[in-house]
C-alpha positions in Angstrom: 60.8 136.5 49.1 59.6 137.3 45.6 61.3 134.1 44.3 59.6 132.1 47.1 56.2 133.5 46.4 56.6 133.0 42.6 57.5 129.4 43.2 54.4 128.8 45.3 52.3 130.4 42.5 53.9 128.7 39.5 53.8 125.2 41.3 50.1 125.6 42.4 49.1 126.9 38.9 50.8 123.9 37.2 48.9 121.4 39.4 45.6 123.2 39.0 46.1 123.1 35.2 47.1 119.4 35.3 44.3 118.4 37.5 41.5 120.5 35.8 42.2 119.3 32.3 40.5 115.9 32.0 42.6 114.2 29.3 45.4 113.8 31.8 43.0 111.6 33.8 42.8 109.1 30.9 46.5 108.7 30.6 48.3 106.1 32.8 51.8 104.7 33.5 52.0 101.1 34.8 48.2 101.3 35.2 48.4 104.3 37.6 46.7 107.5 36.3 49.4 110.0 35.2 47.9 112.8 37.1 48.4 111.0 40.4 52.2 111.1 39.8 52.0 114.9 39.4 49.8 115.2 42.5 52.3 113.0 44.4 55.2 115.3 43.7 53.1 118.3 44.8 52.0 116.7 48.0 55.4 115.4 48.9 56.9 118.8 48.3 54.4 120.5 50.6 54.8 117.9 53.3 58.5 118.1 53.3 58.4 121.8 53.5 55.6 122.4 55.9 55.4 119.1 57.9 55.3 121.0 61.3 52.1 122.7 60.2 50.1 119.7 59.1 48.7 119.0 62.6 47.4 122.5 63.0 45.9 122.5 59.5 44.1 119.3 60.3 42.7 120.5 63.5 41.8 124.0 62.6 40.4 123.8 59.1 37.5 122.1 57.4 39.9 119.7 55.6 39.6 117.5 58.7 36.1 116.6 57.4 37.5 115.5 54.1 40.0 113.3 56.1 37.1 111.7 57.9 35.3 111.1 54.7 38.4 109.5 53.2 39.0 107.2 56.2 35.4 106.1 55.9 35.8 105.4 52.1 38.9 103.2 52.9 36.7 101.0 55.3 33.8 100.9 52.8 36.0 100.1 49.8 38.1 97.5 51.5 35.0 95.7 52.6 33.5 95.7 49.0 36.8 94.8 47.5 37.0 91.7 49.6 33.2 90.8 49.5 32.9 91.3 45.7 36.5 90.6 44.7 36.4 94.0 42.9 39.6 95.7 43.8 38.7 98.7 41.7 37.0 100.0 44.7 40.4 100.8 46.3 41.1 103.3 43.5 38.2 105.6 44.8 39.9 105.8 48.2 43.2 106.6 46.5 41.4 109.5 44.8 40.0 110.8 48.0 43.5 110.5 49.7 45.0 112.6 46.9 42.3 115.2 47.4 43.1 115.4 51.1 46.8 115.7 50.4 46.2 118.4 47.8 43.9 120.3 50.1 46.3 120.2 53.0 49.3 121.2 51.0 47.4 124.0 49.3 46.5 125.4 52.8 50.1 125.0 54.0 51.5 126.8 51.0 48.9 129.6 50.9 47.4 130.1 54.3 49.4 133.5 54.6 49.6 134.1 50.9 45.9 133.9 49.8 46.4 136.5 47.1 48.9 134.4 45.3 46.6 131.4 45.4 43.5 133.4 44.2 45.6 135.1 41.4 46.9 131.7 40.1 43.5 130.0 40.3 41.8 132.8 38.3 44.5 133.1 35.7 45.0 129.5 35.1 41.2 129.0 34.8 41.1 131.8 32.4 43.8 130.3 30.3 42.0 126.9 30.3 38.7 128.5 29.2 40.3 130.6 26.5 42.2 127.6 25.3 39.0 125.5 25.2 37.2 128.3 23.3 40.1 128.6 20.7 40.3 124.8 20.4 36.7 124.6 19.4 36.9 127.6 17.0 40.1 126.4 15.2 39.4 122.6 14.9 37.2 120.7 12.5 33.5 120.7 13.6 32.2 117.4 15.0 28.9 118.2 16.6 28.9 118.9 20.3 32.4 119.8 21.2 34.3 118.8 24.3 37.7 120.4 23.4 40.4 118.4 25.4 38.0 117.1 27.9 36.6 113.5 27.8 32.9 114.6 27.3 30.8 117.8 27.0 29.6 117.6 30.6 33.1 118.0 31.9 33.7 121.0 29.6 30.3 122.5 30.7 31.4 122.1 34.3 34.6 124.1 33.5 32.5 126.7 31.9 30.5 127.1 35.0 33.6 127.5 37.1 34.4 130.4 34.8 31.0 132.0 35.6 31.5 131.6 39.3 35.1 133.0 39.3 34.0 135.9 37.2 31.5 136.8 39.8 34.0 136.4 42.6 36.4 138.8 40.7 33.6 141.3 40.5 33.0 141.0 44.2 36.6 141.6 44.8 36.6 144.6 42.6 33.4 146.2 43.8 34.8 149.7 43.4 35.8 149.0 39.7 32.6 148.5 37.7 34.5 146.9 34.8 37.0 144.1 35.1 38.8 142.8 32.1 39.5 139.5 33.7 35.8 139.0 34.8 34.9 140.1 31.2 37.1 137.4 29.6 36.1 134.7 32.0 32.4 135.2 31.3 32.7 135.7 27.5 34.6 132.3 27.2 32.2 130.6 29.5 29.0 131.9 27.8 30.5 130.8 24.4 31.2 127.3 25.8 27.8 126.9 27.4 26.0 127.9 24.3 27.9 125.6 22.0 27.8 122.7 24.4 24.0 123.0 25.1 24.1 121.4 28.5 20.7 121.9 30.0 21.8 121.8 33.7 24.7 124.2 33.0 22.5 126.8 31.1 19.8 126.5 33.8 22.4 127.3 36.5 23.8 130.2 34.4 20.4 131.8 33.9 19.5 131.6 37.6 22.8 133.4 38.6 22.8 135.9 35.7 20.7 138.5 37.6 23.2 138.4 40.5 26.1 138.9 38.1 24.3 141.8 36.4 23.6 143.4 39.8 27.4 143.2 40.7 28.4 144.9 37.5 26.2 145.1 34.4 29.0 147.1 32.7 31.2 144.0 32.7 28.5 141.3 32.6 26.2 142.4 29.8 28.9 143.1 27.2 30.5 139.7 28.0 27.3 137.8 27.7 26.5 139.6 24.4 30.0 139.0 23.0 30.1 135.3 24.0 26.6 134.7 22.4 27.6 136.6 19.3 30.9 134.6 18.8 29.1 131.4 19.4 26.1 132.3 17.1 28.5 133.3 14.3 30.6 130.1 14.8 27.6 127.9 14.6 26.3 129.6 11.5 29.5 129.1 9.8 29.6 125.4 10.7 26.0 124.8 9.6 25.7 121.7 7.4 22.8 119.9 5.8 23.1 117.3 8.6 23.5 119.8 11.5 21.8 123.0 12.4 22.6 124.2 16.0 19.3 126.1 16.5 17.4 123.0 15.6 19.7 121.0 17.9 19.0 123.3 20.8 15.3 122.8 20.2 15.9 119.0 20.1 18.0 119.1 23.3 15.3 121.0 25.3 12.5 118.7 24.1 14.6 115.5 24.5 13.0 113.0 27.0 15.2 109.9 26.9 15.7 107.5 29.9 18.7 109.6 31.3 16.6 112.8 31.0 14.5 111.6 33.9 16.2 112.6 37.1 15.3 109.4 38.8 17.3 107.6 36.2 20.4 109.6 37.1 20.7 107.2 40.0 18.3 108.4 42.5 16.0 105.4 41.9 18.6 103.3 43.8 17.5 104.8 47.1 14.0 103.4 46.5 15.1 100.0 45.2 18.0 99.4 47.6 17.4 101.3 50.8 19.6 99.1 52.8 22.7 100.9 51.5 21.6 104.4 52.7 23.2 104.1 56.1 26.7 102.8 55.5 27.0 103.1 51.6 27.4 100.8 48.6 30.8 101.9 47.2 31.3 103.5 43.8 32.2 100.5 41.7 30.3 97.4 40.1 27.1 99.2 39.3 25.8 96.0 37.7 24.9 94.9 41.3 22.0 97.5 40.9 21.2 96.5 37.3 22.7 99.8 36.2 25.7 100.2 33.9 26.3 103.8 34.7 27.7 105.6 37.8 25.5 107.7 39.9 25.0 111.0 38.0 24.9 113.3 41.0 27.7 114.6 43.3 25.7 114.7 46.4 23.6 111.6 45.5 26.8 109.7 44.7 28.4 110.4 48.2 25.2 109.5 50.0 24.7 106.3 48.0 28.4 105.2 48.0 29.3 106.2 51.5 26.0 106.5 53.2 24.7 109.0 55.8 28.1 108.9 57.5 30.1 110.0 54.4 27.3 112.5 53.4 27.5 114.2 56.9 31.3 114.6 56.5 30.7 116.3 53.2 28.1 118.6 54.7 30.4 119.5 57.5 33.2 120.4 55.1 30.9 122.8 53.2 29.3 124.0 56.5 32.7 125.2 58.0 34.1 126.3 54.6 31.1 128.6 54.1 30.8 129.8 57.7 30.1 133.4 56.4 27.1 133.6 54.2 27.3 136.6 51.9 26.5 137.4 48.2 29.5 135.4 47.0 28.1 132.2 48.3 25.1 132.5 46.0 27.5 132.6 43.0 27.8 128.8 43.6 24.3 128.1 42.6 25.2 127.0 39.0 27.7 124.4 40.3 25.2 123.2 42.9 22.4 122.8 40.3 24.9 120.9 37.9 26.0 118.7 40.8 22.4 117.4 41.2 22.5 115.7 37.8 26.2 115.2 37.2 29.0 113.7 39.3 31.6 116.4 40.0 33.4 114.6 42.8 36.5 113.9 40.5 36.7 117.6 39.6 39.4 119.4 41.6 37.5 122.6 41.7 34.8 120.9 43.7 37.2 120.7 46.6 39.3 123.8 46.0 36.5 126.4 45.8 35.4 125.7 49.4 39.0 126.3 50.5 39.0 129.6 48.5 35.7 130.7 50.4 37.3 129.7 53.7 40.2 132.0 53.2 38.0 134.8 51.6 36.1 134.7 55.0 39.2 136.2 56.6 41.0 133.1 57.9 44.6 133.6 57.6 46.7 132.7 60.6 46.7 129.0 61.0 
């Protein structure tokens, strides 16, 4: 039994680490992203092991709404692939199929072993955050750091996950006012958010900070102070005639370029092209809308790309995942705020955290 439980935890931890670290997304083999090969092995393993349980999981869990969303993306993306001769649309549906498979297998593996899933998720996230922090501290300074991620927004998103998980750990350890795991998660996250200077991420963190302090100021306050202290010391040592971090923070918060206007994150499309709101416009070929960038919003992207139908599927997934509203749900505020101005749909935690909440609500016997 111990060996079996350990194999679940190790396998799940490995895939979370692979899926969470963005550089793996830019690697491909025969033009297929490398992470999809890893994901395929994980999903096949789960389907072969738990094929008799898949029907129950689809009927009895919120994953059915991701399935409906995925089926709708297939219809929309096939239509636009044919009508625009842009077969890159199909890749988006493959991504959602991967998410569905990953979610189903995760529930199959851990529906009666939630503690193993929760433990592996927290520990692997902590390893990723500490690794990112050490990478920045030990590598040559090149301005805003992204560690091993493709850009700083992806790393800031990872930092916010650390903030959320640190709060959830404190909720689970309500009798113990100091948690070393929560302390380390929050210290690394605060360091990353300060160094990166992502305005949306910092705003989300500031909004949830009072709640974290309420849960356990003995863990939270020292973690925030230590994270800021390490970050301030690091930036002072890396100060050059061409770069001063305090001046850069001032510049970032006063910056007012085209992308700093929330309408230019993609929302203006709803006004210019309202005909796509009902059924969706797909996620590719943004030049159709005189825009070279993707929609910079998770919820806006789903509504724009897959219309009201796809958006309702996403809302239902969240509605049934967060069926029990308690203090832990408000810990998600930083990620929600970040999702309004950044597209998090490719981020595996966007889909895994609702499953975590679903199980934390006491659902076990599926």
